C-alpha positions as CSV (number, residue, x, y, z in Angstrom):
1,M,-15.6,-11.3,-23.1
2,T,-14.5,-13.5,-20.2
3,A,-16.7,-12.2,-16.9
4,P,-14.2,-11.3,-13.7
5,L,-13.3,-14.5,-11.3
6,P,-14.2,-13.6,-7.9
7,S,-11.4,-13.3,-5.4
8,P,-12.6,-16.3,-2.9
9,N,-10.9,-15.0,0.2
10,W,-11.3,-11.1,0.1
11,R,-14.3,-8.6,-0.3
12,P,-14.0,-5.1,-0.8
13,A,-16.0,-3.3,2.0
14,P,-19.8,-2.0,0.8
15,A,-18.9,0.9,3.4
16,R,-16.5,2.3,1.2
17,T,-17.7,1.6,-1.9
18,L,-19.0,4.1,-4.7
19,P,-20.2,3.8,-7.8
20,L,-18.0,4.8,-10.5
21,T,-20.1,7.4,-12.8
22,I,-19.8,9.9,-15.3
23,P,-22.1,13.3,-15.5
24,P,-25.0,13.0,-17.8
25,G,-25.1,14.5,-21.4
26,L,-26.7,18.3,-20.8
27,R,-24.6,19.9,-24.4
28,L,-28.4,19.1,-25.9
29,R,-30.1,21.1,-23.6
30,G,-27.0,24.0,-23.6
31,L,-25.9,23.3,-19.9
32,V,-22.6,22.5,-19.1
33,A,-22.5,19.3,-16.6
34,E,-20.2,20.2,-13.7
35,E,-17.6,17.5,-12.4
36,V,-19.0,14.9,-10.4
37,C,-17.4,14.9,-6.9
38,L,-17.0,11.6,-5.7
39,A,-16.3,11.3,-2.0
40,W,-15.3,7.7,0.0
41,A,-15.9,7.7,3.9
42,P,-13.7,9.2,5.9
43,K,-10.5,7.7,7.5
44,A,-8.1,8.1,10.0
45,S,-4.3,8.4,9.2
46,G,-3.2,5.2,10.9
47,D,-6.0,3.2,8.8
48,N,-5.0,1.0,6.1
49,L,-8.3,0.7,4.5
50,D,-9.9,-0.6,1.0
51,F,-11.8,1.7,-1.3
52,T,-13.8,0.9,-4.1
53,L,-15.3,2.1,-7.4
54,N,-17.9,-0.2,-9.0
55,P,-18.2,0.3,-12.8
56,K,-21.7,-1.9,-12.6
57,N,-23.9,1.5,-13.6
58,W,-21.0,2.7,-15.9
59,L,-20.3,-0.6,-18.1
60,H,-24.5,-1.2,-17.8
61,G,-25.3,-2.8,-21.5
62,T,-21.5,-3.1,-22.8
63,E,-21.0,-6.8,-21.8
64,D,-17.7,-4.8,-21.0
65,Y,-15.4,-5.5,-17.8
66,L,-12.6,-3.7,-16.2
67,A,-9.6,-4.8,-17.1
68,S,-7.2,-2.7,-14.9
69,V,-7.1,-0.1,-12.2
70,T,-4.4,2.6,-11.2
71,A,-4.6,5.3,-8.3
72,S,-2.5,8.1,-7.5
73,V,-2.4,10.4,-4.9
74,L,-2.8,14.4,-6.3
75,T,-2.5,16.1,-2.8
76,A,0.8,14.0,-1.7
77,T,3.6,16.5,-0.9
78,G,6.5,13.7,-0.2
79,A,5.6,13.5,3.9
80,P,6.3,9.8,5.3
81,T,2.2,10.2,6.4
82,D,1.3,11.3,3.3
83,L,-2.2,9.2,2.2
84,T,-0.3,6.8,0.2
85,V,-1.8,3.9,-2.4
86,L,-0.6,0.5,-1.0
87,W,-1.6,-1.3,-4.1
88,A,-4.8,-1.1,-7.0
89,T,-6.2,-3.7,-8.5
90,V,-9.3,-5.3,-9.9
91,L,-11.8,-7.5,-7.5
92,H,-15.2,-8.9,-8.1
93,G,-15.3,-6.8,-11.4
94,M,-14.7,-3.5,-9.4
95,A,-12.1,-1.0,-9.1
96,C,-10.5,-1.4,-5.4
97,I,-7.5,0.6,-3.9
98,F,-5.4,0.1,-0.3
99,L,-5.1,3.8,1.3
100,G,-2.6,4.3,4.3
101,G,-1.3,7.3,6.3
102,G,-3.3,10.8,5.5
103,P,-2.3,14.5,7.2
104,P,-5.3,14.4,9.8
105,G,-7.9,17.3,9.5
106,T,-7.2,17.0,5.3
107,V,-9.2,15.9,3.0
108,Q,-6.5,14.1,0.3
109,Q,-7.6,13.9,-3.5
110,V,-6.8,10.4,-5.1
111,Q,-7.4,10.3,-8.9
112,V,-8.2,7.2,-10.2
113,S,-7.7,5.6,-13.5
114,V,-9.7,2.7,-14.9
115,T,-9.4,0.8,-18.6
116,T,-12.0,-2.1,-19.5
117,Q,-11.1,-5.0,-21.6
118,Q,-12.9,-3.6,-24.9
119,G,-11.2,-0.6,-24.4
120,R,-13.0,2.0,-22.6
121,S,-11.0,4.7,-20.1
122,L,-12.3,7.0,-17.1
123,V,-9.8,9.3,-15.2
124,Q,-11.9,10.0,-11.3
125,S,-10.7,11.7,-9.0
126,V,-12.2,11.4,-5.5
127,A,-11.8,12.9,-1.8
128,V,-10.6,11.1,1.4
129,A,-11.3,13.0,4.2
130,I,-8.6,12.3,7.0
131,L,-10.2,12.0,10.4
132,A,-8.7,15.2,12.6
133,D,-8.8,13.5,16.2
134,T,-6.2,11.0,15.4
135,P,-2.5,11.5,14.9
136,A,-0.7,11.5,11.9
137,A,1.3,8.2,11.1
138,P,2.3,6.6,8.1
139,P,0.7,4.0,6.5
140,Q,1.4,0.4,8.1
141,P,3.1,-1.9,5.8
142,A,1.2,-3.9,3.3
143,P,2.2,-7.5,1.9
144,C,4.8,-6.8,-0.9
145,L,7.5,-8.6,-3.0
146,A,11.5,-8.9,-2.5
147,D,11.5,-5.8,-4.4
148,G,8.9,-3.8,-2.7
149,T,6.0,-4.4,-5.6
150,P,2.4,-4.5,-3.7
151,V,0.6,-7.6,-3.5
152,P,-3.0,-7.2,-3.2
153,P,-5.2,-10.0,-1.9
154,N,-6.2,-11.5,-5.5
155,A,-2.5,-12.1,-6.4
156,M,-2.2,-15.9,-7.4
157,A,-0.3,-17.7,-4.8
158,L,1.8,-21.1,-5.9
159,P,1.3,-24.0,-3.3
160,G,3.4,-23.0,-0.6
161,G,2.5,-19.6,-1.0
162,A,5.0,-17.8,-3.4
163,I,3.2,-15.4,-5.4
164,L,3.2,-16.1,-9.1
165,T,4.5,-13.5,-10.9
166,G,5.1,-12.1,-14.6
167,P,7.9,-11.9,-16.8
168,S,8.0,-7.7,-15.6
169,G,8.1,-9.6,-12.2
170,T,4.3,-8.2,-11.0
171,P,2.2,-10.4,-9.6
172,Y,-0.4,-12.3,-11.8
173,L,-4.0,-11.3,-10.4
174,I,-7.1,-13.0,-10.2
175,A,-9.3,-10.5,-11.1
């Protein structure tokens, strides 16, 4: 397997990075494992921030790497101030999600799905509290192509700044 290439100009914030883990196997002891509840640091409605899941422990000893990540907000209602996934990408070998908006005083659920190069997959829900003491705000605009396709910070740029895209119109990424 090829190790993920670093994205030299952008790093996920350590303060909003959680380990991606799965519950321990307790069936041998006759116990039922409870759902692992992860929660990122709170954010204000007007913040656009990166939130990251690190698969290092989950993939330990496998020589496997994340190949793709998708994310959606399970608690979205269709309001302009809903918590919104502005982009999701694999950055520095981690699942990085950029979130904006969110109704103040609520706890939102983000469902993150990851797939590895060797075919492993995991779906993990992560809670994000939206601070109550800030006004509701729609997500701030994030970089995107003319058709609205989000452009994460690890998109390949051509000389002159144009984003290199594939046949489907999505940007080529440096993982």
